[in-house]
Backbone bond lengths (Angstrom), bond angles and torsions (degrees), N, CA, C in turn:
res aa  C-N    CA-C-N  psi(-1)  N-CA   C-N-CA  omega(-1)  CA-C   N-CA-C  phi
1 M - - - 1.463 - - 1.531 110.17 -
2 Q 1.343 118.17 -47.70 1.454 120.83 -178.54 1.531 110.40 -61.67
3 A 1.329 117.68 -35.02 1.463 120.56 178.43 1.524 110.14 -61.35
4 T 1.324 118.38 -37.62 1.454 121.64 179.25 1.525 110.95 -66.18
5 V 1.335 116.96 -40.70 1.467 120.87 177.71 1.524 109.26 -63.01
6 Q 1.312 117.21 -47.31 1.464 120.62 179.93 1.526 110.54 -64.76
7 Q 1.339 117.63 -36.60 1.455 121.34 177.45 1.530 110.34 -61.63
8 A 1.329 117.21 -43.63 1.466 120.92 178.47 1.524 110.68 -64.17
9 F 1.333 116.84 -44.34 1.471 120.64 178.63 1.530 109.80 -59.84
10 N 1.333 116.69 -46.36 1.463 120.24 -178.59 1.524 112.13 -62.54
11 R 1.310 117.37 -33.51 1.467 120.62 179.01 1.524 112.10 -69.30
12 V 1.334 117.40 -31.27 1.468 120.52 -179.60 1.530 110.93 -76.83
13 I 1.326 117.10 -32.94 1.466 121.05 -178.27 1.526 109.63 -60.13
14 G 1.329 115.22 130.67 1.457 121.98 -179.52 1.513 114.16 92.99
15 L 1.342 116.94 -8.88 1.468 119.69 178.23 1.525 110.48 -91.49
16 Q 1.303 115.67 147.31 1.455 123.22 178.76 1.527 110.26 -87.04
17 L 1.336 116.00 140.43 1.464 120.62 170.56 1.523 106.45 -72.13
18 T 1.326 116.24 112.21 1.466 120.25 -172.10 1.522 113.65 -102.61
19 K 1.326 117.15 -25.11 1.464 119.11 178.14 1.517 109.33 -167.94
20 T 1.314 114.89 164.88 1.461 121.53 172.73 1.521 107.38 -130.97
21 T 1.313 115.57 146.20 1.459 121.49 175.72 1.526 106.88 -138.52
22 R 1.321 115.37 171.25 1.457 118.55 -177.23 1.514 109.56 -150.78
23 T 1.336 115.75 142.65 1.457 123.47 169.33 1.516 106.03 -125.23
24 E 1.331 116.07 107.06 1.469 122.84 -173.50 1.523 108.85 50.97
25 A 1.338 119.53 -119.06 1.464 120.73 -175.33 1.524 113.19 -90.24
26 V 1.325 118.84 -3.32 1.461 121.53 -179.81 1.531 108.92 -88.47
27 Q 1.340 115.37 121.02 1.465 121.69 -178.93 1.525 108.61 -101.79
28 Y 1.330 116.47 134.16 1.454 122.15 179.76 1.523 109.39 -113.88
29 F 1.331 116.18 128.67 1.450 123.27 174.12 1.527 106.81 -110.62
30 H 1.344 116.95 119.45 1.462 122.64 -175.91 1.524 109.49 -100.95
31 F 1.340 115.62 131.41 1.459 121.83 -178.40 1.517 109.21 -119.54
32 G 1.339 116.00 129.59 1.457 120.94 -177.90 1.519 110.44 76.44
33 H 1.327 115.99 -168.76 1.466 121.21 -177.67 1.521 110.77 -133.63
34 T 1.286 115.97 139.50 1.458 123.10 167.77 1.523 107.15 -161.67
35 H 1.301 117.12 175.94 1.459 121.92 178.68 1.521 109.37 -121.18
36 Y 1.302 114.85 147.19 1.456 122.06 179.00 1.519 107.02 -128.63
37 T 1.313 117.13 132.90 1.460 121.33 178.74 1.522 108.69 -104.97
38 T 1.328 116.01 122.77 1.462 121.22 179.34 1.528 109.38 -72.68
39 P 1.327 116.69 163.79 1.473 119.05 176.70 1.537 112.99 -58.12
40 Q 1.343 116.56 -23.38 1.465 120.65 178.93 1.531 112.25 -84.77
41 G 1.361 116.86 -1.96 1.454 120.80 178.05 1.518 114.72 92.86
42 L 1.322 118.17 3.79 1.460 121.72 178.60 1.524 109.22 -77.75
43 V 1.335 117.46 128.81 1.457 122.10 179.88 1.525 108.31 -95.02
44 L 1.345 115.55 121.12 1.457 121.79 -178.67 1.523 110.36 -108.29
45 D 1.338 116.73 139.78 1.467 122.62 173.59 1.528 106.39 -87.63
46 V 1.309 116.42 111.36 1.463 121.36 -178.40 1.521 108.72 -128.94
47 G 1.319 116.11 173.39 1.441 120.19 176.13 1.515 111.32 -75.41
48 E 1.326 115.60 150.70 1.462 120.13 172.46 1.528 108.85 -57.44
49 L 1.335 115.40 -42.40 1.458 122.45 173.59 1.518 108.25 -125.61
50 T 1.312 116.39 147.43 1.461 121.47 179.60 1.519 108.89 -128.82
51 L 1.322 115.10 137.31 1.460 122.22 172.45 1.519 106.38 -106.74
52 A 1.340 116.47 115.24 1.462 122.53 178.82 1.523 107.81 -100.84
53 L 1.338 116.84 128.53 1.465 121.83 -177.94 1.519 110.56 -118.87
54 N 1.318 115.72 123.96 1.460 121.94 175.90 1.523 108.03 -125.04
55 C 1.334 114.55 48.81 1.459 122.06 -179.25 1.528 107.40 -159.58
56 P 1.327 117.61 172.10 1.462 119.12 177.89 1.538 111.86 -59.99
57 W 1.334 115.27 140.29 1.457 121.88 176.68 1.517 107.64 -149.73
58 Q 1.321 115.06 159.72 1.460 119.68 172.68 1.519 109.35 -148.91
59 L 1.319 114.45 143.97 1.450 122.30 179.28 1.526 106.84 -108.79
60 L 1.325 115.96 114.24 1.463 121.77 -177.17 1.523 108.68 -100.71
61 Q 1.334 116.08 120.96 1.454 120.75 -177.85 1.530 110.35 -96.44
62 P 1.336 117.99 154.81 1.460 121.08 -179.85 1.532 113.17 -57.03
63 S 1.331 117.09 -27.81 1.475 121.10 -179.84 1.526 112.25 -72.10
64 G 1.333 116.55 -11.98 1.464 120.97 -175.95 1.517 112.43 101.12
65 A 1.325 117.44 -11.66 1.463 120.51 177.82 1.530 109.47 -69.91
66 T 1.326 115.41 146.46 1.458 121.45 -179.41 1.519 109.46 -130.77
67 I 1.318 116.46 133.47 1.465 122.66 172.31 1.517 105.63 -108.24
68 K 1.334 116.16 126.61 1.460 120.32 -174.38 1.524 111.70 -119.08
69 Q 1.321 114.34 154.38 1.457 121.71 -179.96 1.526 111.29 -57.49
70 E 1.310 118.19 -39.12 1.468 119.63 -175.93 1.533 113.48 -68.69
71 E 1.335 117.95 -7.58 1.458 120.45 176.34 1.525 112.69 -70.69
72 I 1.335 117.43 -6.78 1.468 118.40 174.85 1.523 110.72 -66.76
73 F 1.325 117.11 -18.07 1.463 121.58 -179.57 1.531 112.40 -94.74
74 I 1.337 116.49 8.69 1.468 122.01 177.09 1.520 107.85 -113.76
75 R 1.320 115.51 132.72 1.474 121.50 -179.62 1.531 109.57 -64.93
76 R 1.331 115.57 140.04 1.463 120.45 177.58 1.534 110.06 -65.55
77 R 1.310 116.40 155.96 1.465 121.11 176.57 1.519 108.97 -71.53
78 E 1.330 115.04 136.17 1.457 120.39 179.89 1.527 108.61 -131.82
79 T 1.323 115.72 149.29 1.453 119.20 173.54 1.518 108.37 -80.56
80 G 1.296 116.51 146.26 1.466 120.49 -179.41 1.518 111.24 74.53
81 L 1.310 115.34 -158.63 1.462 120.47 179.77 1.525 110.21 -77.22
82 P 1.322 117.12 134.47 1.459 118.53 177.68 1.530 110.92 -69.00
83 S 1.307 115.57 152.47 1.466 118.74 178.27 1.523 108.82 -64.35
84 P 1.326 117.67 144.48 1.467 120.28 -176.01 1.528 113.27 -68.75
85 V 1.315 116.81 -22.29 1.458 120.49 -179.20 1.520 107.87 -109.95
86 W 1.336 116.15 127.72 1.452 120.68 178.60 1.517 109.08 -134.63
87 D 1.317 115.91 133.24 1.457 121.83 179.16 1.523 108.05 -126.92
88 W 1.327 117.68 111.70 1.456 122.00 -177.17 1.527 111.64 -61.68
89 K 1.327 117.53 -22.69 1.465 120.94 -177.44 1.527 112.60 -73.03
90 K 1.318 116.97 -18.66 1.462 120.64 -178.07 1.535 109.49 -75.09
91 P 1.348 117.75 120.81 1.461 119.93 178.44 1.527 111.64 -56.29
92 G 1.313 115.69 137.15 1.460 121.36 -180.00 1.512 114.38 90.23
93 S 1.327 118.29 -6.26 1.466 121.01 -174.36 1.515 114.00 -91.71
94 S 1.318 118.03 -11.53 1.461 119.69 -172.62 1.524 112.91 -101.74
95 M 1.316 114.54 166.16 1.460 121.87 177.07 1.533 110.21 -61.96
96 S 1.340 117.86 -41.62 1.477 119.03 -179.70 1.528 110.70 -65.99
97 D 1.329 118.03 -38.84 1.471 120.78 176.91 1.526 110.12 -57.54
98 Q 1.309 115.37 -48.22 1.457 121.18 -177.76 1.531 111.14 -64.05
99 R 1.329 116.96 -46.30 1.463 120.72 -176.99 1.530 111.85 -68.84
100 L 1.331 117.93 -37.07 1.464 120.12 177.72 1.524 110.97 -67.08
101 M 1.335 116.77 -41.37 1.460 120.33 178.12 1.533 110.51 -61.57
102 E 1.329 116.75 -44.04 1.466 120.39 178.59 1.524 110.95 -63.19
103 L 1.325 117.17 -41.26 1.459 121.14 179.79 1.524 110.66 -59.72
104 I 1.316 117.16 -48.10 1.468 120.74 -178.23 1.521 111.21 -67.85
105 N 1.334 117.52 -40.26 1.468 120.63 179.23 1.529 111.69 -66.70
106 D 1.334 117.17 -36.34 1.468 121.53 -176.94 1.523 113.39 -86.07
107 N 1.331 118.13 -13.61 1.453 120.70 -174.94 1.529 110.38 -136.38
108 P 1.321 117.49 88.93 1.460 119.85 -178.54 1.534 113.29 -76.37
109 N 1.320 117.93 1.81 1.461 121.16 -176.28 1.519 113.41 -108.06
110 L 1.314 117.59 33.82 1.467 120.67 178.09 1.525 108.52 -85.44
111 V 1.326 115.85 78.20 1.458 122.73 -178.43 1.527 108.16 -103.07
112 V 1.325 116.58 132.32 1.463 121.04 -179.42 1.523 109.13 -71.53
113 E 1.347 115.84 124.31 1.464 121.30 176.99 1.516 112.21 -94.84
114 R 1.348 116.38 -37.54 1.462 119.28 177.41 1.522 110.06 -162.00
115 I 1.336 114.35 161.21 1.464 121.95 176.76 1.517 107.26 -132.09
116 E 1.326 115.65 136.89 1.459 120.48 177.65 1.518 109.27 -130.03
117 Q 1.331 115.58 144.10 1.459 119.80 170.78 1.516 107.98 -74.86
118 Q 1.322 116.50 140.52 1.458 123.05 177.83 1.519 107.60 -119.36
119 D 1.306 117.36 128.77 1.461 121.74 -177.24 1.527 108.87 53.70
120 A 1.305 117.60 -146.56 1.464 120.46 -176.69 1.526 112.41 -82.07
121 L 1.342 117.73 -38.68 1.458 120.55 -171.43 1.527 114.86 -123.34
122 G 1.320 117.82 -8.73 1.458 121.25 -173.38 1.519 113.45 -83.94
123 L 1.325 114.70 169.46 1.462 123.24 178.71 1.515 109.50 -136.98
124 M 1.328 115.69 154.84 1.456 121.79 168.89 1.517 106.55 -136.08
125 L 1.344 115.99 122.07 1.456 122.30 175.89 1.514 107.77 -104.95
126 Y 1.321 116.59 130.98 1.455 123.25 179.27 1.515 108.80 -109.49
127 F 1.341 116.46 128.48 1.453 122.21 -178.83 1.523 110.76 -104.47
128 S 1.328 116.02 159.44 1.465 122.56 -174.64 1.524 113.53 -62.53
129 D 1.318 118.29 -23.88 1.473 120.42 -178.89 1.530 112.47 -92.24
130 G 1.329 117.89 3.74 1.464 121.28 -178.99 1.517 113.72 98.20
131 T 1.327 117.99 -7.17 1.462 121.43 176.60 1.528 108.89 -68.23
132 R 1.343 116.43 145.72 1.459 121.88 177.61 1.518 109.41 -131.16
133 L 1.321 116.26 136.55 1.451 122.51 174.92 1.515 107.45 -108.55
134 S 1.330 115.76 114.80 1.455 122.03 -178.88 1.524 109.15 -104.27
135 V 1.332 116.02 123.29 1.459 122.64 -179.60 1.524 106.90 -107.49
136 L 1.349 115.81 119.39 1.458 121.77 -168.78 1.526 112.27 -124.01
137 P 1.329 118.99 74.62 1.463 120.04 -179.90 1.524 111.79 -58.28
138 D 1.321 115.77 143.27 1.464 122.11 176.65 1.523 107.60 -109.02
139 P 1.343 117.72 101.24 1.465 120.84 -176.14 1.527 114.01 -61.25
140 T 1.339 117.88 -14.86 1.467 119.76 178.55 1.519 111.74 -78.83
141 K 1.342 117.36 -13.44 1.468 121.64 178.76 1.524 108.54 -109.18
142 A 1.313 114.98 105.19 1.460 119.92 -176.58 1.525 111.44 -72.59
143 V 1.308 115.50 126.72 1.467 123.10 172.42 1.525 106.44 -137.06
144 A 1.310 116.27 160.69 1.466 119.61 -179.23 1.526 110.77 -60.61
145 E 1.340 116.38 -40.56 1.455 120.84 179.48 1.522 108.23 -154.26
146 Y 1.348 116.87 132.16 1.464 121.67 179.58 1.521 110.84 -75.24
147 W 1.319 116.33 -47.04 1.459 120.77 178.15 1.523 109.00 -148.71
148 Q 1.332 113.97 159.50 1.448 120.61 179.84 1.521 108.84 -151.93
149 I 1.318 117.03 135.33 1.461 122.28 170.17 1.519 105.81 -108.93
150 F 1.334 115.88 125.84 1.464 118.54 179.03 1.518 110.82 -139.17
151 S 1.322 113.92 155.04 1.455 122.04 -179.46 1.519 109.55 -93.21
152 N 1.318 115.68 142.87 1.464 121.72 175.27 1.525 111.21 -105.87
153 T 1.346 116.40 14.33 1.462 120.23 -177.13 1.524 112.46 -98.73
154 G 1.329 117.60 0.23 1.450 120.55 177.94 1.519 114.70 88.98
155 D 1.339 117.99 6.84 1.466 119.73 -178.55 1.528 113.20 -88.41
156 G 1.328 118.06 -2.05 1.462 121.55 174.34 1.512 115.87 80.60
157 L 1.332 118.63 5.85 1.465 120.21 179.31 1.524 109.88 -65.74
158 R 1.336 116.06 126.17 1.456 121.28 178.27 1.521 108.78 -159.84
159 V 1.338 115.73 125.27 1.456 122.35 171.29 1.513 107.57 -135.30
160 G 1.318 115.93 150.38 1.447 118.98 -179.63 1.520 111.10 -159.18
161 A 1.316 114.90 171.73 1.456 121.75 -179.52 1.527 109.19 -125.32
162 S 1.331 115.07 132.91 1.459 121.82 174.26 1.517 107.07 -132.86
163 D 1.334 116.55 -174.26 1.454 118.51 179.73 1.528 111.97 -67.98
164 E 1.320 116.85 -8.07 1.468 120.97 176.08 1.521 112.35 -93.37
165 G 1.337 117.28 -0.18 1.463 121.09 179.30 1.516 111.82 114.83
166 I 1.323 114.88 -165.25 1.456 121.35 -178.54 1.530 108.60 -101.57
167 A 1.329 114.95 129.91 1.473 119.93 179.25 1.518 110.63 -145.38
């Protein structure tokens, strides 16, 4: 089991953070590039590997700025009057969506240098520019899975952490 976790970590090292996406409270960090074809034939540009987070996380930048998971509940900045209807569940509508997109667009050198396990279930990803992604599962809040690293290349690589541990 530990070999699989280390194998997943080693595969992420050296890959660039290329995009982020979100489905409700689950945040996806995509590393590298590949394509995925849906059953309907739609070709999606996704990361070679994806880190899915369903727990608290924060991205600490060298400047001292921090992007946090709870920013999904804050409306993104808009020019002019904000729309009267806002739904945090809509991808792209939150402050974290906006800030992550700006970070990736402004910094094409977000390459993973190393990954370390933190405590029993947490992770810390270190990027080449000094940025750090801290994944902080809260064992008191039951979810099916706190985090998961999976491959989009069809090789079946998948590791994740739940309240039962890392598998």
